[in-house]
TORFI-103885 format. One record per residue (C-alpha): residue number from 1; residue in three letters; z, y, x. Coordinates in steps of 0.05 Angstrom, whole numbers, plus 5000, padded with zeros to 4 digits. Example, Ala and Ser with C-alpha at 12.3 -4.5 7.8 and 13.67 -1.06 7.14 Angstrom:
2
+-----+-----+------+------+------+
:   i :  aa :   c3 :   c2 :   c1 :
+-----+-----+------+------+------+
:   1 : ALA : 5156 : 4910 : 5246 :
:   2 : SER : 5143 : 4979 : 5273 :
+-----+-----+------+------+------+
***
This chain:
84
+-----+-----+------+------+------+
:   i :  aa :   c3 :   c2 :   c1 :
+-----+-----+------+------+------+
:   1 : MET : 3468 : 2505 : 2559 :
:   2 : ALA : 3485 : 2578 : 2550 :
:   3 : THR : 3457 : 2616 : 2490 :
:   4 : GLU : 3424 : 2683 : 2500 :
:   5 : ILE : 3451 : 2739 : 2457 :
:   6 : LYS : 3395 : 2787 : 2441 :
:   7 : VAL : 3392 : 2853 : 2405 :
:   8 : PRO : 3364 : 2834 : 2337 :
:   9 : ASP : 3309 : 2869 : 2299 :
:  10 : LEU : 3350 : 2905 : 2247 :
:  11 : GLY : 3291 : 2913 : 2200 :
:  12 : THR : 3279 : 2985 : 2218 :
:  13 : THR : 3227 : 3021 : 2259 :
:  14 : VAL : 3278 : 3028 : 2315 :
:  15 : GLU : 3254 : 3000 : 2381 :
:  16 : GLU : 3320 : 3011 : 2419 :
:  17 : VAL : 3393 : 3017 : 2402 :
:  18 : LYS : 3455 : 3043 : 2438 :
:  19 : LEU : 3507 : 2992 : 2457 :
:  20 : ILE : 3568 : 3035 : 2441 :
:  21 : ARG : 3623 : 2988 : 2466 :
:  22 : TRP : 3639 : 2915 : 2476 :
:  23 : LEU : 3692 : 2884 : 2431 :
:  24 : LYS : 3697 : 2821 : 2473 :
:  25 : GLN : 3709 : 2812 : 2548 :
:  26 : GLU : 3678 : 2760 : 2593 :
:  27 : GLY : 3719 : 2696 : 2586 :
:  28 : ASP : 3739 : 2710 : 2514 :
:  29 : SER : 3729 : 2656 : 2462 :
:  30 : VAL : 3675 : 2672 : 2411 :
:  31 : LYS : 3665 : 2643 : 2342 :
:  32 : ARG : 3600 : 2644 : 2304 :
:  33 : GLY : 3597 : 2708 : 2262 :
:  34 : GLU : 3650 : 2743 : 2304 :
:  35 : ALA : 3634 : 2814 : 2328 :
:  36 : LEU : 3615 : 2819 : 2402 :
:  37 : CYS : 3599 : 2893 : 2407 :
:  38 : GLU : 3583 : 2955 : 2368 :
:  39 : ILE : 3511 : 2980 : 2368 :
:  40 : GLU : 3483 : 3044 : 2340 :
:  41 : THR : 3414 : 3057 : 2311 :
:  42 : ASP : 3386 : 3125 : 2292 :
:  43 : LYS : 3420 : 3116 : 2224 :
:  44 : ALA : 3484 : 3075 : 2232 :
:  45 : ALA : 3534 : 3041 : 2277 :
:  46 : VAL : 3542 : 2966 : 2264 :
:  47 : ASP : 3577 : 2906 : 2294 :
:  48 : LEU : 3532 : 2856 : 2330 :
:  49 : GLU : 3557 : 2787 : 2310 :
:  50 : SER : 3550 : 2725 : 2353 :
:  51 : PHE : 3505 : 2670 : 2327 :
:  52 : ALA : 3533 : 2623 : 2380 :
:  53 : GLU : 3603 : 2594 : 2390 :
:  54 : GLY : 3639 : 2584 : 2456 :
:  55 : VAL : 3660 : 2632 : 2511 :
:  56 : LEU : 3629 : 2699 : 2529 :
:  57 : LEU : 3603 : 2680 : 2597 :
:  58 : LYS : 3567 : 2743 : 2619 :
:  59 : ARG : 3555 : 2813 : 2594 :
:  60 : LEU : 3490 : 2843 : 2621 :
:  61 : ILE : 3495 : 2913 : 2592 :
:  62 : ASP : 3549 : 2965 : 2601 :
:  63 : ASP : 3582 : 3007 : 2546 :
:  64 : ASP : 3544 : 3069 : 2525 :
:  65 : THR : 3475 : 3042 : 2545 :
:  66 : MET : 3408 : 3043 : 2510 :
:  67 : VAL : 3378 : 2974 : 2499 :
:  68 : ALA : 3310 : 2952 : 2472 :
:  69 : VAL : 3307 : 2908 : 2411 :
:  70 : GLY : 3298 : 2836 : 2435 :
:  71 : ASP : 3332 : 2846 : 2502 :
:  72 : VAL : 3384 : 2796 : 2525 :
:  73 : ILE : 3452 : 2830 : 2529 :
:  74 : ALA : 3499 : 2771 : 2540 :
:  75 : TYR : 3507 : 2696 : 2545 :
:  76 : VAL : 3554 : 2652 : 2505 :
:  77 : GLY : 3567 : 2580 : 2527 :
:  78 : GLU : 3620 : 2530 : 2549 :
:  79 : ALA : 3678 : 2551 : 2593 :
:  80 : GLY : 3659 : 2543 : 2667 :
:  81 : GLU : 3585 : 2543 : 2654 :
:  82 : THR : 3544 : 2584 : 2703 :
:  83 : ILE : 3487 : 2631 : 2688 :
:  84 : GLU : 3426 : 2629 : 2733 :
+-----+-----+------+------+------+
***
């Protein structure tokens, strides 16, 4: 079963962040702790690391897009797995 990758609460008062750019493409292998994309808060740009291992199945957000904290931005799972 695919794992949802969500924008984490970064412990700030920020309610949304900017997804600057993806570092992984759909179909790329992903290891736990590996950077998936760069996000920017009002104070800093940071790498968003995967907490799942497998293949980046689907990216839901484009580069240079504002995203609310808690929103699903991608799915990581097993190769060939489909997202409903």
